[in-house]
C-alpha positions as CSV (number, residue, x, y, z in Angstrom):
1,M,114.3,138.4,37.4
2,A,116.0,136.5,40.1
3,Q,113.9,133.4,39.9
4,P,114.4,132.8,36.1
5,L,118.2,133.5,36.6
6,V,118.3,130.7,39.5
7,F,115.9,128.3,37.5
8,F,118.3,128.7,34.5
9,A,121.6,128.0,36.6
10,L,119.8,125.0,38.2
11,S,118.8,123.7,34.8
12,L,122.4,123.7,33.8
13,L,123.7,121.8,36.9
14,L,120.7,119.4,37.5
15,G,119.9,118.2,34.1
16,V,118.9,114.5,34.2
17,A,118.8,112.1,31.4
18,R,115.4,110.4,30.8
19,A,115.0,106.9,31.5
20,R,115.6,104.4,28.5
21,T,113.1,101.8,27.4
22,W,115.0,98.7,26.4
23,P,114.0,96.1,24.0
24,T,114.1,93.5,26.7
25,L,111.0,91.4,27.7
26,S,110.5,93.5,30.7
27,G,111.4,96.7,29.2
28,E,114.2,97.1,31.8
29,A,117.9,97.2,31.6
30,P,119.5,93.9,30.9
31,R,120.8,92.2,33.9
32,V,124.6,91.8,34.4
33,V,125.4,88.3,35.8
34,A,128.8,87.8,37.4
35,R,129.9,84.2,36.8
36,G,131.8,83.3,39.9
37,G,132.2,86.9,40.9
38,Y,135.0,88.9,39.1
39,S,136.4,85.6,37.6
40,G,138.3,87.3,34.9
41,I,140.9,88.5,37.5
42,F,140.4,86.6,40.7
43,P,140.1,82.8,41.1
44,E,136.4,82.1,40.5
45,Y,133.9,82.0,43.3
46,T,136.3,83.4,46.0
47,A,135.3,85.9,48.4
48,A,137.6,88.4,46.6
49,A,136.0,87.7,43.3
50,F,132.4,88.1,44.7
51,L,133.4,91.4,46.6
52,F,135.3,92.9,43.7
53,A,132.3,92.3,41.3
54,N,130.1,94.1,43.6
55,A,132.6,96.9,44.0
56,M,133.2,97.5,40.3
57,S,129.9,96.9,38.7
58,M,126.4,98.2,38.7
59,S,124.7,98.1,42.1
60,D,122.2,95.4,41.1
61,V,124.9,92.9,39.7
62,V,123.7,89.5,40.0
63,L,126.2,87.1,41.6
64,F,126.3,83.6,40.0
65,C,127.1,80.4,41.8
66,D,127.7,77.1,40.3
67,L,126.5,74.9,43.1
68,Q,128.2,71.7,43.8
69,L,127.8,69.4,46.8
70,T,130.6,68.0,48.8
71,K,130.7,64.3,50.1
72,D,129.2,65.5,53.4
73,G,126.5,67.6,51.9
74,V,128.0,71.1,51.9
75,G,127.1,73.5,49.1
76,I,130.0,75.1,47.6
77,C,130.4,77.5,44.6
78,R,132.5,75.9,41.8
79,T,132.2,75.7,38.0
80,D,132.7,72.0,37.8
81,L,132.6,68.8,39.7
82,R,136.3,68.7,39.2
83,L,138.3,70.9,41.5
84,D,141.6,70.4,39.7
85,N,140.9,73.1,37.2
86,S,140.3,75.9,39.8
87,S,142.1,74.8,42.9
88,N,145.2,73.5,44.3
89,I,143.7,70.3,45.1
90,A,146.3,68.4,43.3
91,D,149.0,69.8,45.7
92,V,146.8,68.4,48.7
93,F,145.7,65.2,47.3
94,P,148.2,64.3,44.6
95,D,147.0,60.5,44.4
96,G,143.3,61.6,44.4
97,D,142.8,61.8,40.5
98,Q,139.7,59.7,39.5
99,T,137.5,59.3,36.7
100,Y,133.6,59.6,37.0
101,K,130.9,59.1,34.5
102,V,129.0,62.5,34.2
103,N,125.8,62.2,32.0
104,G,127.3,59.1,30.3
105,S,130.6,60.8,29.5
106,P,134.1,60.2,31.4
107,V,135.4,63.3,33.2
108,Q,138.7,64.2,34.5
109,G,140.4,67.3,35.4
110,C,140.9,70.3,32.9
111,Q,142.8,73.4,32.6
112,N,141.9,77.0,33.4
113,V,142.4,80.1,31.4
114,F,146.0,80.6,31.5
115,S,145.9,84.1,30.1
116,R,144.5,85.4,33.6
117,P,146.7,86.5,36.4
118,N,147.9,83.6,38.8
119,V,149.2,85.9,41.6
120,F,145.9,85.5,43.5
121,D,146.1,81.7,43.3
122,G,146.2,79.7,46.6
123,I,145.2,82.6,48.8
124,Y,141.4,82.4,49.1
125,P,139.5,79.4,50.3
126,I,136.7,77.6,48.6
127,T,133.4,79.7,49.2
128,T,130.4,77.9,50.5
129,L,126.8,78.8,49.8
130,D,126.6,80.3,53.4
131,D,129.7,82.3,52.8
132,V,127.8,84.0,49.7
133,R,124.8,84.6,51.9
134,G,126.9,86.3,54.4
135,M,127.9,88.8,51.8
136,R,124.2,89.9,51.2
137,P,124.3,89.9,47.4
138,T,121.5,92.2,45.8
139,Q,120.6,89.1,43.6
140,L,121.8,85.7,43.6
141,W,121.8,83.2,40.8
142,L,122.0,79.3,41.6
143,N,123.2,76.9,38.6
144,V,122.7,73.2,39.1
145,Q,124.8,71.5,36.5
146,Y,124.6,67.8,37.5
147,D,121.4,66.8,39.3
148,T,121.4,63.3,37.6
149,F,125.1,62.8,38.8
150,Y,124.2,63.6,42.3
151,T,121.1,61.3,42.3
152,Q,123.1,58.4,41.1
153,H,125.5,59.0,44.0
154,G,122.6,59.1,46.7
155,Q,122.6,63.0,47.1
156,D,119.3,65.1,46.7
157,I,120.5,68.5,45.4
158,V,116.9,69.4,44.6
159,A,115.9,69.2,48.4
160,F,119.2,71.1,49.3
161,V,118.4,73.9,46.8
162,A,114.7,74.1,48.1
163,D,116.0,74.3,51.7
164,A,118.4,77.1,50.7
165,A,115.9,79.0,48.9
166,A,113.7,79.0,52.1
167,H,116.5,80.5,54.1
168,M,118.1,83.1,51.8
169,P,117.0,85.2,48.9
170,V,117.5,83.2,45.6
171,D,116.4,85.2,42.5
172,Y,117.3,82.7,39.8
173,I,117.9,78.8,39.6
174,S,119.2,77.4,36.4
175,S,120.1,73.9,35.1
176,P,120.7,72.1,31.7
177,E,118.6,69.4,33.0
178,I,114.8,69.4,32.5
179,G,114.3,66.9,35.1
180,F,115.8,69.0,37.8
181,L,113.6,72.1,36.8
182,K,110.5,70.1,36.7
183,K,111.1,68.9,40.2
184,M,111.9,72.3,41.4
185,A,108.5,73.6,39.7
186,R,106.6,71.0,41.5
187,K,108.0,72.3,44.7
188,G,106.5,75.6,43.9
189,A,109.8,77.4,42.9
190,K,108.3,78.9,40.0
191,G,105.6,80.4,41.5
192,R,107.7,82.5,44.0
193,K,110.0,85.3,43.4
194,M,112.8,83.0,42.0
195,K,113.0,82.4,38.2
196,L,113.7,79.0,36.9
197,I,116.0,79.0,33.8
198,F,116.7,76.3,31.3
199,K,120.5,76.4,30.5
200,F,121.4,75.2,26.8
201,L,124.8,73.5,26.2
202,E,126.0,73.0,22.9
203,E,123.5,72.1,20.2
204,D,124.7,68.5,19.6
205,E,125.1,67.6,23.3
206,V,122.4,65.5,24.8
207,E,120.0,66.6,27.6
208,P,120.1,63.8,30.0
209,T,116.3,63.7,30.9
210,T,114.8,63.5,27.3
211,A,117.7,62.2,25.5
212,R,117.3,64.9,23.0
213,P,120.0,67.3,21.7
214,Y,120.0,70.7,23.0
215,G,119.4,72.0,19.5
216,A,116.2,70.2,19.2
217,F,114.7,72.4,21.8
218,L,115.4,75.7,19.7
219,Q,112.5,74.7,17.6
220,D,110.4,73.7,20.5
221,L,110.6,76.5,23.0
222,S,107.0,76.5,23.8
223,S,107.5,73.2,25.7
224,L,109.9,75.1,28.1
225,R,107.3,77.5,29.1
226,A,105.4,75.0,31.4
227,F,108.2,74.8,33.8
228,C,110.6,77.8,33.3
229,S,110.6,81.5,32.9
230,G,113.8,81.9,30.6
231,I,116.6,80.4,28.9
232,L,120.4,80.6,29.3
233,V,122.2,80.1,26.0
234,P,125.6,80.2,24.4
235,K,126.0,83.6,22.7
236,G,126.4,81.9,19.4
237,Y,123.0,80.7,19.6
238,I,121.9,84.3,19.2
239,W,124.5,85.8,16.8
240,P,126.6,83.1,15.0
241,V,130.3,83.7,14.2
242,G,131.5,82.2,10.9
243,G,134.5,80.1,10.2
244,A,136.7,83.1,9.5
245,R,135.5,84.6,12.8
246,Y,133.3,87.4,11.4
247,L,129.7,87.7,12.5
248,E,127.1,86.1,10.4
249,P,125.1,88.9,8.4
250,Q,122.0,88.7,10.9
251,Q,121.2,87.4,14.3
252,T,119.0,84.5,14.7
253,S,115.2,84.7,15.6
254,L,116.0,83.1,19.1
255,V,115.5,86.3,21.2
256,A,112.4,87.4,19.2
257,D,110.8,83.8,19.3
258,A,111.4,83.4,23.2
259,H,110.1,86.8,23.9
260,K,106.8,86.1,22.1
261,L,106.4,83.1,24.3
262,G,107.2,85.3,27.5
263,L,110.6,83.7,27.9
264,E,113.5,85.9,29.0
265,V,116.9,85.1,27.3
266,F,120.2,85.3,29.0
267,A,123.4,84.7,27.2
268,Y,126.8,83.3,28.4
269,T,130.3,82.8,27.3
270,F,131.2,86.5,27.7
271,G,134.8,87.4,28.7
272,N,137.1,90.3,27.8
273,D,140.1,87.9,27.3
274,L,138.1,85.3,25.2
275,V,138.9,85.9,21.3
276,G,135.5,86.8,19.8
277,S,134.6,88.1,16.3
278,Y,137.0,90.4,14.5
279,N,134.0,92.7,13.8
280,Y,134.6,93.7,17.6
281,S,138.1,94.7,16.9
282,Y,139.1,93.4,20.5
283,D,136.5,95.8,22.1
284,P,134.5,93.8,24.6
285,T,132.1,96.7,24.9
286,V,131.2,96.7,21.3
287,E,130.5,93.0,21.8
288,Y,128.1,93.5,24.6
289,L,126.3,96.3,22.9
290,Q,125.9,94.0,19.8
291,F,123.6,92.0,22.2
292,I,121.8,94.5,24.3
293,G,120.5,97.1,21.7
294,G,123.0,99.6,22.0
295,G,122.4,101.5,18.9
296,E,123.3,99.1,16.3
297,T,120.6,96.4,17.0
298,D,117.0,96.6,17.6
299,F,116.8,93.6,20.0
300,S,118.2,92.9,23.5
301,V,118.9,89.9,25.5
302,D,117.6,90.0,29.1
303,G,121.0,89.6,30.7
304,V,124.6,88.6,30.0
305,L,126.7,85.9,32.0
306,T,130.3,87.4,32.2
307,D,133.5,86.9,33.9
308,F,134.1,90.6,33.7
309,P,130.8,92.2,35.0
310,S,132.4,95.8,35.0
311,T,132.7,95.9,31.3
312,A,129.2,94.7,30.8
313,S,127.9,97.2,33.2
314,E,129.8,99.9,31.2
315,A,128.1,98.7,28.2
316,V,124.7,98.7,29.8
317,G,125.1,102.0,31.2
318,K,126.9,103.4,28.2
319,K,124.2,103.2,25.5
320,H,126.9,104.6,23.1
321,P,125.0,107.2,20.9
322,L,125.8,107.1,17.1
323,V,127.6,110.0,15.3
324,I,126.2,109.9,11.8
325,T,127.6,112.1,9.0
326,H,125.2,114.2,6.9
327,N,125.5,115.2,3.2
328,G,128.4,112.8,2.5
329,G,131.1,112.5,5.4
330,A,132.7,115.7,7.2
331,S,130.6,118.0,4.6
332,G,131.4,121.0,7.1
333,V,135.1,120.7,6.3
334,F,135.2,119.6,2.6
335,A,132.6,119.4,-0.2
336,G,130.2,116.7,0.7
337,S,130.3,113.2,-0.9
338,T,134.0,113.5,-1.9
339,D,136.9,111.4,-1.0
340,L,138.3,114.1,1.1
341,A,135.2,114.6,3.2
342,Y,134.9,110.7,3.6
343,R,138.5,110.6,4.7
344,R,138.0,113.3,7.2
345,A,134.9,111.6,8.7
346,A,137.0,108.3,9.1
347,E,139.9,110.3,10.7
348,D,137.3,112.1,12.9
349,G,135.9,108.8,14.2
350,A,132.5,109.0,12.9
351,D,130.3,105.7,13.7
352,V,128.1,105.9,10.6
353,V,129.3,107.6,7.3
354,D,126.6,108.4,5.0
355,C,126.0,108.3,1.1
356,S,122.9,109.8,-0.5
357,V,122.5,107.8,-3.7
358,Q,121.9,109.6,-6.9
359,M,121.5,108.2,-10.5
360,T,123.2,109.2,-13.7
361,S,121.4,108.8,-17.0
362,D,123.6,105.9,-17.9
363,G,122.5,104.1,-14.6
364,V,125.5,104.6,-12.5
365,A,124.8,104.9,-8.7
366,F,127.0,107.6,-7.0
367,C,127.2,109.6,-3.9
368,M,125.7,113.1,-3.8
369,G,123.8,115.2,-1.2
370,S,121.1,116.1,-3.8
371,A,119.9,115.1,-7.2
372,D,120.3,118.8,-8.0
373,L,123.9,119.3,-8.9
374,T,123.8,123.1,-8.8
375,S,124.1,122.9,-5.0
376,S,127.2,121.1,-4.6
377,T,129.2,121.1,-8.1
378,T,130.1,123.4,-10.9
379,A,127.2,122.2,-12.9
380,T,125.8,125.6,-13.4
381,A,128.6,126.9,-15.6
382,A,128.9,123.6,-17.6
383,F,125.5,122.5,-18.1
384,M,123.1,125.4,-17.8
385,P,121.1,124.4,-21.0
386,R,120.0,121.4,-19.2
387,S,118.4,123.2,-16.3
388,T,114.7,122.2,-15.8
389,M,112.0,122.3,-13.2
390,I,110.5,119.0,-11.8
391,P,107.9,119.7,-9.3
392,E,107.9,116.2,-8.0
393,I,111.4,116.7,-6.6
394,Q,111.7,120.4,-5.8
395,P,110.0,123.8,-6.4
396,N,112.8,125.3,-8.2
397,S,114.7,124.5,-11.3
398,G,117.8,122.6,-11.3
399,I,120.4,120.5,-13.1
400,F,119.7,117.0,-12.2
401,S,122.0,113.9,-12.1
402,F,119.9,111.7,-14.2
403,H,120.3,114.1,-17.2
404,L,124.0,113.7,-17.2
405,T,126.2,110.6,-17.8
406,W,128.6,109.5,-15.1
407,S,131.4,110.7,-17.5
408,E,129.8,114.2,-17.6
409,I,129.5,114.4,-13.7
410,K,133.1,113.3,-13.2
411,S,134.2,116.2,-15.3
412,L,132.6,118.7,-12.7
413,K,134.4,120.0,-9.6
414,P,132.9,119.8,-6.1
415,E,131.8,123.0,-4.7
416,L,131.8,123.5,-0.9
417,K,129.0,125.9,0.0
418,S,128.0,127.1,3.4
419,P,124.3,127.2,4.5
420,L,125.3,130.4,6.2
421,Q,127.4,131.7,3.3
422,E,125.3,135.0,3.0
423,A,125.8,135.5,6.6
424,G,129.5,135.7,6.1
425,L,130.3,132.3,7.4
426,P,132.1,130.3,4.6
427,R,133.4,126.9,5.0
428,N,137.3,126.1,4.5
429,P,137.5,128.4,1.4
430,E,140.9,127.0,0.4
431,M,139.3,123.7,-0.3
432,K,136.3,125.1,-2.0
433,N,136.7,122.7,-5.0
434,A,139.0,120.0,-3.7
435,G,138.2,116.3,-3.8
436,K,136.5,114.0,-6.3
437,F,133.1,112.3,-6.3
438,L,132.7,108.5,-5.6
439,T,130.3,105.8,-7.1
440,L,128.5,103.8,-4.6
441,A,130.8,100.9,-5.2
442,E,133.8,103.2,-4.5
443,F,132.4,104.4,-1.5
444,L,131.8,100.7,-0.1
445,D,135.3,99.9,-0.9
446,F,136.7,103.2,0.8
447,A,134.5,102.3,4.0
448,E,135.7,98.7,4.2
449,A,139.4,99.6,3.7
450,N,139.1,102.3,6.4
451,S,137.4,99.9,8.9
452,I,134.3,102.3,9.1
453,K,131.9,101.0,11.7
454,G,128.8,101.5,9.7
455,I,127.4,103.0,6.5
456,L,124.0,104.9,5.8
457,V,122.8,104.7,2.2
458,N,120.2,107.3,1.7
459,L,117.4,106.9,-1.3
460,E,115.2,109.5,-2.3
461,N,113.1,110.0,-5.4
462,A,112.9,106.2,-6.1
463,A,109.2,106.4,-7.5
464,Y,110.1,109.2,-9.7
465,L,113.2,107.7,-11.0
466,A,111.3,104.4,-11.6
467,S,108.1,105.7,-13.4
468,K,109.7,108.7,-15.3
469,K,113.3,107.8,-16.0
470,G,113.4,104.0,-16.0
471,L,116.0,103.9,-13.3
472,D,115.7,101.4,-10.6
473,V,117.7,102.8,-7.8
474,V,116.4,100.3,-5.3
475,G,117.6,97.4,-7.6
476,E,120.9,99.0,-8.2
477,V,121.7,100.0,-4.6
478,S,120.8,96.4,-3.6
479,A,123.1,94.8,-6.4
480,V,126.1,97.1,-5.5
481,L,125.7,96.2,-1.7
482,V,125.5,92.6,-2.4
483,N,128.5,92.5,-4.6
484,S,130.5,94.8,-2.4
485,R,133.2,93.7,0.2
486,F,131.7,95.8,3.0
487,T,131.2,93.5,6.0
488,R,129.9,95.7,8.9
489,Q,126.5,97.6,9.6
490,V,124.5,98.7,6.6
491,M,121.7,101.5,7.3
492,I,119.1,102.1,4.6
493,Q,117.4,105.5,4.8
494,S,114.5,106.8,2.9
495,D,111.6,109.2,3.4
496,D,109.6,106.6,1.4
497,S,108.2,103.7,3.4
498,S,107.9,101.7,0.5
499,V,111.6,101.7,-0.1
500,L,112.1,100.7,3.4
501,A,109.6,97.7,2.8
502,R,111.5,96.5,-0.3
503,F,114.8,96.1,1.7
504,R,112.8,94.7,4.9
505,D,111.8,92.0,2.5
506,S,115.0,91.6,0.5
507,A,117.6,92.4,3.0
508,P,116.4,92.0,6.6
509,S,119.8,92.3,8.1
510,Y,120.1,95.9,7.2
511,R,119.0,98.4,9.6
512,R,116.3,100.6,8.2
513,V,115.8,104.4,9.2
514,L,112.8,106.4,8.1
515,L,113.8,109.9,7.3
516,V,111.1,112.3,8.7
517,K,111.8,115.7,7.1
518,E,108.7,117.7,8.5
519,T,108.8,119.1,12.1
520,V,106.5,117.3,14.1
521,S,105.2,118.1,17.9
522,D,103.9,114.5,18.8
523,A,104.2,111.0,17.6
524,P,100.9,109.2,18.4
525,P,101.0,105.5,18.7
526,P,99.0,104.8,15.3
527,A,101.7,106.5,13.3
528,V,104.6,105.0,15.4
529,E,103.2,101.6,15.0
530,E,103.2,102.0,11.2
531,I,106.9,103.1,11.3
532,T,107.8,99.7,13.3
533,R,106.4,97.7,10.3
534,V,109.3,99.2,8.2
535,A,112.0,100.8,10.1
536,H,114.1,100.2,13.2
537,A,114.7,104.1,13.6
538,V,113.6,107.5,12.6
539,N,116.0,110.5,11.6
540,I,114.0,113.7,12.7
541,P,114.7,117.3,12.7
542,R,116.1,118.9,15.8
543,S,113.0,121.2,15.8
544,S,110.8,118.1,16.6
545,V,112.7,117.8,19.9
546,V,112.9,121.5,20.9
547,S,110.9,124.4,19.4
548,S,112.4,128.0,19.1
549,S,111.4,131.4,18.5
550,G,113.7,134.3,17.6
551,G,116.8,132.3,18.2
552,F,115.6,131.2,21.8
553,L,114.2,127.7,22.8
554,V,110.8,128.0,24.2
555,S,109.6,124.3,24.7
556,S,110.5,120.7,24.3
557,T,108.3,117.8,23.1
558,D,108.1,114.0,24.2
559,V,108.8,112.7,20.5
560,V,112.0,111.1,21.4
561,A,110.5,109.2,24.4
562,E,107.3,108.3,22.3
563,F,109.5,106.7,19.6
564,Q,111.8,104.9,22.0
565,A,108.9,103.4,23.9
566,A,108.0,101.4,20.9
567,N,111.8,100.5,20.5
568,V,112.4,102.9,17.6
569,S,115.7,104.5,17.8
570,V,115.9,108.4,17.3
571,F,118.6,110.2,15.3
572,V,118.4,114.1,15.5
573,S,119.4,116.1,12.4
574,V,121.1,118.3,11.1
575,L,123.7,119.6,13.6
576,R,126.2,122.4,12.4
577,N,128.9,124.1,14.3
578,E,128.3,127.6,12.9
579,F,127.0,129.8,16.0
580,M,124.3,131.5,13.9
581,N,122.9,127.8,13.4
582,I,122.8,127.4,17.4
583,A,120.0,128.6,19.6
584,F,121.0,131.2,22.1
585,D,120.3,128.9,24.9
586,F,123.2,126.6,23.8
587,L,125.6,129.4,24.5
588,A,127.0,129.4,20.9
589,D,128.5,126.2,21.8
590,P,127.8,123.2,19.5
591,I,128.8,120.8,22.2
592,V,126.3,122.1,24.6
593,E,123.7,121.3,22.0
594,I,124.9,117.9,21.3
595,A,124.9,117.2,25.2
596,S,121.4,118.3,25.5
597,Y,120.1,116.0,22.6
598,L,122.1,113.1,24.0
599,S,121.8,113.5,27.7
600,Q,118.5,115.2,28.2
601,F,116.4,113.9,25.6
602,G,118.2,110.4,25.1
603,A,118.5,110.7,21.5
604,D,120.2,107.6,20.0
605,G,122.4,109.5,17.7
606,V,123.2,112.8,16.1
607,V,123.4,113.6,12.4
608,T,126.0,116.0,11.8
609,E,128.2,117.9,9.2
610,F,131.1,118.2,11.8
611,P,131.6,114.7,13.2
612,A,134.9,115.6,15.1
613,T,132.8,117.9,17.5
614,A,130.4,115.0,18.4
615,T,132.9,112.4,18.8
616,A,135.2,114.5,20.8
617,Y,132.3,115.0,23.4
618,I,131.3,111.6,23.5
619,R,134.7,110.3,24.2
620,S,135.5,112.9,26.8
621,P,134.8,112.6,30.6
622,C,132.4,115.3,30.2
623,Y,130.0,112.9,28.5
624,N,130.7,109.8,30.7
625,Y,130.6,112.0,33.9
626,S,129.1,109.5,36.1
627,S,132.1,107.3,36.0
628,V,134.7,109.8,36.8
629,G,132.7,112.3,39.1
630,G,134.3,115.2,37.2
631,Y,133.3,118.2,35.1
632,A,130.0,117.6,33.2
633,I,128.4,119.4,30.3
634,L,124.8,119.2,31.4
635,P,121.8,120.2,29.2
636,V,119.9,123.3,29.3
637,Q,116.1,123.7,30.0
638,P,114.2,125.0,27.0
639,G,112.5,128.5,27.9
640,S,114.8,129.2,31.0
641,L,117.0,131.7,29.1
642,L,114.1,133.5,27.5
643,G,112.4,133.6,30.9
644,M,115.0,136.2,31.8
645,A,114.1,138.7,29.0
646,A,112.3,141.9,30.0
647,P,108.6,142.1,29.9
648,G,107.2,142.4,26.2
649,A,110.8,141.8,24.7
650,A,110.3,138.1,24.0
651,P,109.5,137.4,20.5
652,P,106.0,136.1,19.6
653,T,105.2,132.5,20.2
654,E,104.7,130.5,17.1
655,P,102.1,127.9,16.9
656,P,103.0,124.3,17.6
657,A,104.0,121.8,14.8
658,P,101.3,119.3,13.7
659,A,101.5,115.7,15.2
660,L,102.8,112.9,13.1
661,A,100.1,111.3,11.2
662,V,99.7,107.8,9.7
663,S,99.4,109.6,6.2
664,D,102.8,111.0,6.8
665,V,104.3,107.6,7.1
666,V,102.5,105.4,4.8
667,D,103.5,105.8,1.0
668,P,102.0,104.1,-2.0
669,P,103.9,101.1,-3.3
670,L,106.7,101.7,-5.7
671,P,105.7,101.9,-9.4
672,P,107.1,99.5,-11.9
673,V,110.3,100.6,-13.6
674,M,109.4,102.1,-16.9
675,D,110.9,100.9,-20.1
676,P,113.7,103.5,-21.2
677,D,112.5,103.2,-24.7
678,E,109.0,104.5,-23.8
679,T,108.3,108.0,-24.2
680,S,108.0,109.8,-20.7
681,P,104.4,111.1,-20.1
682,G,106.0,114.6,-19.5
683,A,107.9,114.8,-22.7
684,A,108.8,118.3,-23.8
685,P,107.4,119.8,-26.9
686,S,109.5,119.3,-30.0
687,A,109.8,123.1,-30.6
688,L,112.1,123.2,-27.4
689,P,115.8,123.0,-27.9
690,S,117.4,119.6,-28.0
691,G,119.0,120.1,-24.8
692,Q,115.8,120.3,-23.0
693,P,115.1,117.3,-20.8
694,S,112.1,115.1,-21.7
695,D,110.3,115.4,-18.5
696,G,108.9,118.3,-16.2
697,I,108.3,122.0,-16.8
698,P,111.2,123.7,-18.7
699,S,113.1,126.2,-16.7
700,P,112.6,129.9,-17.1
701,W,116.0,130.3,-19.0
702,I,115.1,127.7,-21.6
703,L,111.3,128.7,-22.0
704,S,112.5,132.4,-22.5
705,A,114.8,131.2,-25.2
706,A,112.1,129.1,-27.0
707,I,109.6,132.0,-27.1
708,A,112.2,134.4,-28.2
709,G,113.0,132.0,-31.2
710,A,109.5,131.5,-32.2
711,V,109.0,135.1,-32.2
712,F,111.9,135.7,-34.3
713,L,110.7,133.2,-36.8
714,R,107.5,135.2,-37.2
715,L,109.2,138.4,-38.1
716,P,108.8,139.6,-41.7
């Protein structure tokens, strides 16, 4: 028994997160490019800036040098031809101010960023390219901004760069001048290790070689492929910011278009102290994640050029997982889909708050975990005569929302029920019936007012509602979203691929999630490919990640990695804190379970009824342990604990779950919405009581009453 014990202990101490596949062109993590070193704190392109960038960032940070030539042909690193915006040259040469034409425009000195510290000014000398070589950077990027200017003044910067590249490692060479890049390509630079990158300036500025505005090349990317490997663009080219400083609803197609042509995309104008969009709430990490596929986007640039490389490194290494609520907010604390549950979710810091949309008979979309009201309201006592059985929705009878008006539903009280109630584990008994229900419109107003980062709108039974009830839940949800004030991330989730396809076509900025309810042991490429046609992410049961038997974990699958290999994000559900809901391997600790799904299996998010637990872990040093070197909660190894059991005491092994099939993913097109005045095909016989709904099979209670009435009428 010693060996299993040692193995179990090692699995706790040595758990390693699986490698992540990025939606970059190469599939590798995006590059962090330090513009002038750590120029957000130190004077740019000084030895201190370069060394601090290496010390504070990821090990393979790329050092970026804006190459300029002095009068005597020495290469120096400086942002501009002008030295008065980044040095004390005005003190040394007070009468040396001159005006030159650069690409046809007169240029004089300009000012630096005054919000940055000046205590380091005047200490460090200007850095030459030889100085940078002496620092032995892991990767080096040379940017040549003014080839035409140097040519006009009798200097050959092309020859200088070619000679420098022959004597020192140069990984990237960029320029906003096509002529320079073509000359470098003719010298064979493109065929070597180094990559040639075309730098875009503002769209209305003119590229000097072709006399075309830079914006014109956005529609002609294929012409760049002949002489360069990638493009460097202002971040606004990728995700524009509107006049009110809020992000536009969707990114442009630039990254996707460039990647299709085999061009890498690098973005610049990143800085922690530069005022960006209000969507980021002054959190620079959130901005980086918007561009590198950090959970809320399904694309990634291939690198970011920044004055604060450690923050960009943090974002790349962070891959902040999402905490998504289940059943309407913090439903483990208050009745789900109530104002109290939503308020608690916001207080607990949930990233995405959910609303499962149900429809009333009078066409109101509202939030409720299930169409069957008996599971979360006091409907049984108030509307038992309306109970019915609808096999298309569930195998047992229920009281369904689409048989009641919104006024009738508002008259009900919420009912907080625990899934482990019979095991003696109730939830918050004092608040069992507290709170009120919200329409979808009210939910969106709440989310906007409370600065919720994202919402998940879940739609089920759309085909049934359209064909049998004349209720267009897809259309209603779309209309409410369009008319709402909510301005942040919207996720649409459904177990019906046709619903997601409808939103793909009508609202492409929404992030789409396919709900996979059944446990699967494998995600083969054909099924995953079908998912990529309609969804950005999947929500899968935790049993699809680890299988259990008798309360013990017995094995794990590669399902998460298989989805992520196709750039499909994976959310694991449903997590609950009650110890009887947690496998013994997780030591009755919900945080150990969360750590395993996020760290060991690399899930992109967890779906939970207790968001406070997940957010507390993700925000703690225990999650981001690599940056603090302190205590860590590491994942467990499925099967290790069970391996310590006495021979013959282990529970029997259950057969593996089936693999995900294409037929599990592809659903038939949504049927047209039935005219409400038409008679439902499943109308109940007229002999049934008037309270009987007009579809499906009557409930046993109603059927018994009808039979009893018929027998009574036949008595003499």
